[in-house]
C-alpha positions as CSV (number, residue, x, y, z in Angstrom):
1,M,-36.3,26.8,28.8
2,P,-37.1,24.0,31.3
3,K,-40.7,23.4,32.3
4,A,-41.9,22.6,35.8
5,S,-43.2,19.3,34.5
6,D,-39.8,18.2,33.2
7,T,-38.4,15.1,34.8
8,L,-34.7,14.6,35.7
9,W,-34.4,12.5,32.5
10,D,-35.9,15.2,30.3
11,L,-33.4,17.7,31.7
12,A,-30.5,15.3,31.2
13,I,-31.5,14.6,27.6
14,A,-31.8,18.3,26.9
15,E,-28.4,19.0,28.4
16,V,-26.8,16.3,26.2
17,E,-28.5,17.7,23.1
18,K,-27.3,21.2,24.0
19,T,-23.7,20.0,24.4
20,E,-23.7,18.0,21.1
21,N,-25.6,20.7,19.2
22,P,-24.5,24.1,20.6
23,D,-26.1,26.0,17.7
24,D,-29.9,25.4,17.9
25,N,-30.3,26.7,14.4
26,A,-27.6,24.4,12.9
27,K,-28.8,21.6,10.7
28,C,-28.8,18.1,11.9
29,V,-25.5,16.4,10.8
30,E,-26.1,13.2,9.0
31,V,-24.0,10.2,10.1
32,W,-21.8,8.9,7.3
33,E,-22.0,5.1,7.1
34,K,-19.9,3.3,4.6
35,S,-18.8,-0.3,3.9
36,L,-15.6,-1.7,2.4
37,L,-14.7,-5.2,1.3
38,F,-11.0,-6.1,1.4
39,M,-9.9,-9.0,-0.8
40,G,-6.8,-10.2,-2.5
41,N,-3.9,-12.7,-2.3
42,K,-3.8,-15.0,0.7
43,N,-1.3,-13.7,3.3
44,G,-1.1,-10.5,1.2
45,G,-1.4,-8.1,4.2
46,K,-5.1,-7.2,4.2
47,T,-5.5,-7.6,7.9
48,T,-2.5,-5.5,8.7
49,I,-3.8,-2.7,6.5
50,I,-7.2,-2.8,8.2
51,L,-5.7,-2.7,11.6
52,R,-3.5,0.3,10.7
53,C,-6.5,2.1,9.2
54,L,-8.4,1.6,12.5
55,E,-5.3,2.5,14.5
56,R,-5.4,-0.8,16.4
57,E,-2.2,-2.3,17.9
58,E,-3.1,-5.9,17.4
59,I,-1.1,-8.8,16.0
60,P,-2.7,-9.8,12.6
61,K,-4.2,-13.3,12.5
62,P,-5.0,-15.3,9.3
63,T,-8.5,-14.7,8.0
64,L,-10.5,-17.9,7.8
65,A,-13.4,-17.0,5.5
66,L,-15.2,-13.7,5.7
67,E,-14.5,-11.5,8.8
68,Y,-16.1,-8.3,9.9
69,T,-15.1,-5.3,12.1
70,F,-15.9,-1.6,12.1
71,G,-14.5,1.8,12.9
72,R,-16.0,5.1,14.1
73,R,-14.6,8.6,13.5
74,A,-15.9,12.1,14.1
75,R,-15.4,14.6,11.3
76,R,-15.2,17.4,13.8
77,H,-15.5,18.2,17.5
78,N,-18.9,17.5,19.0
79,S,-20.3,15.9,15.9
80,P,-21.7,12.4,15.6
81,K,-19.2,9.7,14.8
82,D,-19.3,8.3,11.3
83,I,-19.3,4.5,10.9
84,A,-17.3,2.4,8.5
85,H,-17.9,-1.4,8.1
86,F,-14.8,-3.4,7.2
87,W,-15.3,-6.8,5.6
88,E,-12.3,-9.0,4.8
89,L,-12.4,-12.0,2.5
90,G,-9.8,-14.7,3.3
91,G,-8.5,-17.6,1.3
92,G,-7.4,-15.7,-1.8
93,T,-9.7,-16.8,-4.7
94,S,-11.0,-20.0,-3.0
95,L,-14.1,-18.4,-1.4
96,L,-15.4,-16.3,-4.3
97,E,-19.0,-17.2,-3.5
98,L,-18.8,-15.2,-0.2
99,I,-18.4,-11.9,-2.0
100,R,-22.2,-11.6,-2.4
101,I,-22.7,-11.6,1.4
102,P,-21.5,-8.1,2.3
103,I,-22.6,-6.3,-1.0
104,T,-26.4,-6.0,-1.1
105,S,-29.0,-3.8,-2.8
106,S,-29.4,-1.9,0.5
107,N,-25.8,-0.8,0.9
108,I,-24.3,-0.8,-2.6
109,R,-24.7,3.0,-2.8
110,S,-22.2,3.3,0.1
111,F,-19.9,0.3,-0.8
112,A,-16.3,0.3,-1.9
113,V,-13.8,-2.5,-2.7
114,V,-10.1,-2.6,-1.7
115,L,-8.1,-5.2,-3.7
116,V,-4.8,-6.1,-2.1
117,L,-2.3,-7.7,-4.5
118,D,1.0,-9.2,-3.3
119,L,3.7,-7.6,-5.4
120,S,6.2,-10.3,-4.3
121,K,4.1,-13.0,-6.2
122,P,3.7,-11.6,-9.8
123,N,2.9,-15.1,-11.1
124,E,-0.3,-15.1,-9.0
125,L,-1.1,-11.4,-9.5
126,W,-3.2,-11.4,-12.7
127,T,-5.2,-14.5,-11.9
128,T,-6.0,-13.3,-8.4
129,M,-7.0,-9.9,-9.6
130,E,-9.1,-11.1,-12.6
131,K,-11.1,-13.7,-10.6
132,L,-11.9,-11.4,-7.6
133,L,-12.8,-8.4,-9.7
134,Q,-14.8,-10.4,-12.2
135,V,-17.0,-12.0,-9.5
136,T,-17.4,-8.7,-7.7
137,R,-18.3,-6.9,-10.9
138,N,-20.9,-9.5,-11.9
139,H,-22.5,-9.5,-8.5
140,A,-22.6,-5.6,-8.4
141,N,-24.1,-5.5,-11.9
142,K,-26.8,-8.0,-11.0
143,I,-27.8,-5.8,-8.1
144,L,-27.8,-2.7,-10.4
145,S,-30.1,-4.6,-12.8
146,K,-32.6,-5.3,-10.1
147,L,-32.4,-1.7,-8.8
148,E,-33.2,-0.5,-12.3
149,K,-36.6,-2.1,-11.9
150,T,-37.2,-1.5,-8.2
151,N,-35.4,1.8,-7.6
152,P,-34.3,3.4,-10.9
153,E,-33.2,6.6,-9.2
154,V,-30.6,4.9,-7.1
155,A,-29.4,2.8,-10.0
156,T,-29.0,5.9,-12.1
157,E,-27.1,7.7,-9.3
158,I,-24.7,4.8,-8.9
159,K,-24.0,4.6,-12.7
160,Q,-23.4,8.3,-12.9
161,R,-21.1,8.2,-9.9
162,M,-18.9,5.6,-11.7
163,W,-17.7,8.4,-13.9
164,N,-17.2,11.0,-11.3
165,N,-13.4,10.5,-11.1
166,L,-12.9,11.1,-14.8
167,Q,-13.7,14.5,-16.3
168,R,-15.7,14.5,-19.6
169,D,-12.8,16.3,-21.3
170,H,-10.3,13.6,-20.2
171,P,-8.7,12.1,-23.3
172,D,-9.5,8.6,-22.1
173,Y,-13.1,9.1,-21.3
174,E,-14.3,6.9,-24.1
175,L,-11.6,4.3,-23.7
176,V,-12.1,3.1,-20.1
177,D,-14.6,0.9,-18.3
178,P,-15.2,2.1,-14.7
179,F,-15.9,-0.4,-12.0
180,P,-19.5,-0.3,-10.8
181,I,-18.4,0.6,-7.3
182,P,-15.4,2.6,-6.0
183,L,-12.2,0.6,-6.2
184,V,-8.7,0.9,-4.6
185,I,-5.9,-1.4,-5.7
186,I,-3.1,-1.8,-3.2
187,G,0.2,-3.4,-4.1
188,S,1.5,-4.9,-0.9
189,K,5.0,-6.0,0.2
190,Y,6.8,-3.3,-1.7
191,D,9.9,-3.9,0.3
192,I,10.3,-7.3,-1.5
193,F,9.1,-5.9,-4.8
194,H,11.8,-3.2,-4.6
195,E,14.5,-5.8,-4.8
196,F,13.2,-7.1,-8.2
197,D,15.0,-6.4,-11.4
198,S,14.2,-3.0,-12.8
199,E,12.5,-4.3,-15.9
200,M,10.3,-6.7,-13.9
201,R,9.2,-3.7,-11.7
202,K,8.5,-1.7,-14.7
203,I,6.2,-4.3,-16.3
204,I,4.3,-4.9,-13.0
205,S,3.9,-1.2,-12.3
206,K,2.8,-0.2,-15.8
207,T,0.3,-3.2,-15.9
208,L,-1.3,-2.2,-12.6
209,R,-1.4,1.4,-13.6
210,F,-3.3,0.4,-16.8
211,V,-5.7,-1.8,-14.9
212,S,-6.4,0.8,-12.3
213,H,-6.9,3.6,-14.8
214,Y,-9.1,1.3,-17.0
215,Y,-11.4,0.5,-14.0
216,G,-11.3,4.1,-12.6
217,A,-9.5,2.9,-9.5
218,S,-6.9,4.4,-7.2
219,L,-3.5,2.6,-7.0
220,V,-0.9,2.6,-4.2
221,F,2.1,0.5,-3.3
222,T,2.7,-0.2,0.3
223,S,4.6,-2.3,2.9
224,K,4.8,-2.6,6.6
225,S,6.6,0.8,6.6
226,E,4.5,3.3,8.4
227,A,5.3,6.0,5.8
228,L,3.9,3.8,3.0
229,L,1.0,2.5,5.1
230,L,0.0,6.1,5.7
231,K,-0.5,6.6,1.9
232,A,-2.8,3.6,1.8
233,R,-4.7,4.9,4.8
234,V,-5.3,8.2,3.0
235,L,-7.1,6.5,0.1
236,I,-9.0,4.1,2.4
237,N,-10.1,6.9,4.9
238,H,-11.4,8.9,1.9
239,L,-13.8,6.0,1.1
240,A,-14.6,5.0,4.7
241,F,-14.9,8.4,6.4
242,G,-15.0,11.0,3.7
243,Y,-11.6,12.5,4.5
244,D,-10.0,14.7,1.8
245,K,-8.8,12.9,-1.2
246,S,-5.0,13.3,-1.9
247,K,-4.0,14.9,-5.2
248,S,-0.3,13.9,-5.0
249,V,0.9,11.5,-7.7
250,S,3.9,9.2,-8.0
251,V,4.3,7.2,-11.2
252,D,8.0,6.3,-11.2
253,H,8.4,2.5,-11.2
254,N,11.6,3.0,-9.2
255,K,9.5,4.5,-6.3
256,P,6.3,3.5,-4.5
257,V,3.5,4.2,-6.9
258,F,0.6,6.4,-5.7
259,I,-2.1,7.5,-8.1
260,P,-5.6,8.6,-7.0
261,S,-8.3,7.7,-9.4
262,G,-8.7,9.9,-12.4
263,L,-5.1,11.3,-12.2
264,D,-3.4,8.9,-14.7
265,S,-3.8,8.6,-18.5
266,L,-3.1,6.1,-21.2
267,S,-0.6,8.4,-22.8
268,Q,1.4,8.6,-19.6
269,I,1.2,4.9,-19.0
270,G,2.3,4.1,-22.6
271,P,1.8,0.9,-24.6
272,P,2.1,-2.6,-23.1
273,P,5.8,-3.4,-22.4
274,A,6.5,-5.7,-25.3
275,S,8.1,-5.3,-28.8
276,D,5.9,-4.4,-31.7
277,S,6.4,-7.8,-33.3
278,D,5.3,-9.6,-30.1
279,I,2.3,-7.4,-29.8
280,G,1.4,-8.1,-33.4
281,K,1.4,-11.8,-32.8
282,M,-1.0,-11.6,-29.9
283,R,-4.7,-12.0,-30.5
284,A,-6.7,-9.8,-28.2
285,N,-10.2,-8.4,-28.4
286,T,-9.8,-5.6,-25.9
287,P,-6.9,-3.5,-24.5
288,L,-7.3,-5.3,-21.1
289,E,-6.9,-8.7,-22.8
290,L,-3.7,-7.4,-24.6
291,W,-2.2,-6.2,-21.4
292,K,-3.0,-9.6,-19.8
293,K,-1.2,-11.5,-22.6
294,V,1.9,-9.3,-22.4
295,F,2.0,-9.6,-18.6
296,E,1.6,-13.4,-18.6
297,K,4.3,-13.8,-21.2
298,T,6.8,-12.5,-18.6
299,F,5.0,-13.9,-15.5
300,P,3.2,-17.2,-16.5
301,P,0.3,-17.7,-14.2
302,K,0.1,-20.5,-11.6
303,S,-2.6,-23.1,-12.1
304,S,-5.9,-22.7,-10.2
305,S,-5.1,-25.7,-8.1
306,D,-1.9,-24.0,-6.9
307,L,-3.8,-21.0,-5.7
308,Q,-6.4,-23.0,-3.7
309,D,-6.2,-23.0,0.1
310,T,-5.8,-26.6,1.1
311,K,-5.3,-26.2,4.8
312,D,-8.1,-27.6,7.0
313,P,-9.4,-24.7,9.2
314,A,-10.5,-27.3,11.7
315,Q,-6.9,-28.0,12.6
316,D,-6.0,-24.3,13.1
317,L,-5.2,-23.7,16.7
318,Q,-6.6,-20.1,16.6
319,Y,-10.1,-21.6,16.2
320,A,-9.7,-24.2,19.0
321,E,-12.8,-24.9,21.1
322,Y,-12.4,-27.7,23.6
323,E,-16.0,-29.0,23.7
324,V,-16.4,-28.8,19.9
325,D,-13.0,-30.4,19.3
326,V,-13.7,-33.3,21.7
327,M,-17.0,-34.0,20.0
328,R,-15.4,-33.8,16.5
329,A,-12.7,-36.2,17.6
330,Q,-15.3,-38.6,18.9
331,K,-17.3,-38.4,15.6
332,N,-14.1,-39.0,13.6
333,Q,-13.4,-42.1,15.6
334,E,-17.0,-43.4,15.1
335,L,-16.7,-42.7,11.3
336,E,-13.4,-44.6,11.1
337,Q,-14.9,-47.5,13.1
338,Y,-17.9,-47.5,10.7
339,K,-15.6,-47.6,7.7
340,R,-13.6,-50.6,9.1
341,N,-16.8,-52.5,10.0
342,A,-18.3,-51.8,6.5
343,S,-15.1,-52.9,4.8
344,K,-15.0,-56.1,6.9
345,S,-18.6,-56.9,6.3
346,W,-18.2,-56.4,2.5
347,K,-15.2,-58.7,2.4
348,E,-17.0,-61.4,4.4
349,M,-19.9,-61.5,2.0
350,D,-20.1,-64.8,0.1
351,F,-21.1,-64.0,-3.5
352,D,-22.2,-66.7,-5.8
353,S,-20.0,-66.1,-8.8
354,D,-22.6,-67.8,-11.1
355,E,-25.3,-65.4,-9.9
356,L,-23.1,-62.4,-10.6
357,L,-22.5,-63.4,-14.2
């Protein structure tokens, strides 16, 4: 009921609150705020997937280092919009040290990772996956170790949540090693991958199924096809905005794979795709290491130098800034002039050969 002393602003605020919260007795709806880090192969389609998830009709541009954007969605009519922070790591595996920037002790409770692997480049697949997940896991574990001392309740909550996707009666409960934060693995460029030999597709699909199940992750294959992108969006929107989690499953390597976390099993995946004699010759300390050896026998990894991004970002036209570029060109000229003068001065020096001996 308005009071005589209410100002126009008081009345306006009350009207807005009445509109947004028609039921005075309803509880205040908490705003959902999540963060996601997209990483993976260079030119693997990360930006395209992010733009589709945010329903933006933009032309994807190469990601230089670490880029940020966000999206907002309302879970229902007249409710506050939830916020999702989208981080994207560029450069493949060349900028691993930047992973620690978006994942912090203050947001790790609401953080998730989306690993985008280019299915059309199987020889880069395991190396890219291993390096990115290893650095991310190490960083997350360091944060958890600190939280155990400063905020043990939060640390315990995160560790318990790691196992939420796998029921205690699941036959693989004691055989997997869940990732410390929610993880989605996306196999991109399925349209190219689909043209591969059937046996190659089988090896790649089974390997990614094992890795995803081992880490408690969801797995989906996608391409620029809207139908396949929609499946990836379902998994991402679940993490970003709390949308319902899909329970449909597709494990056939002749079709696009779609397996939400916790819905696969080692018995369904089967053993590594190699003969018993070959497996017997391989020395491995863990199941993950065995799958790696089998996979790399078929798809020998590229060397680290081949995976490095050697392009100079300063020469990229999308980052052109006239004043900065003019100053840089001037400084480059000064540097070259200094090098020439220094070289000339050195050559003109008259050294006494006897003194040098």
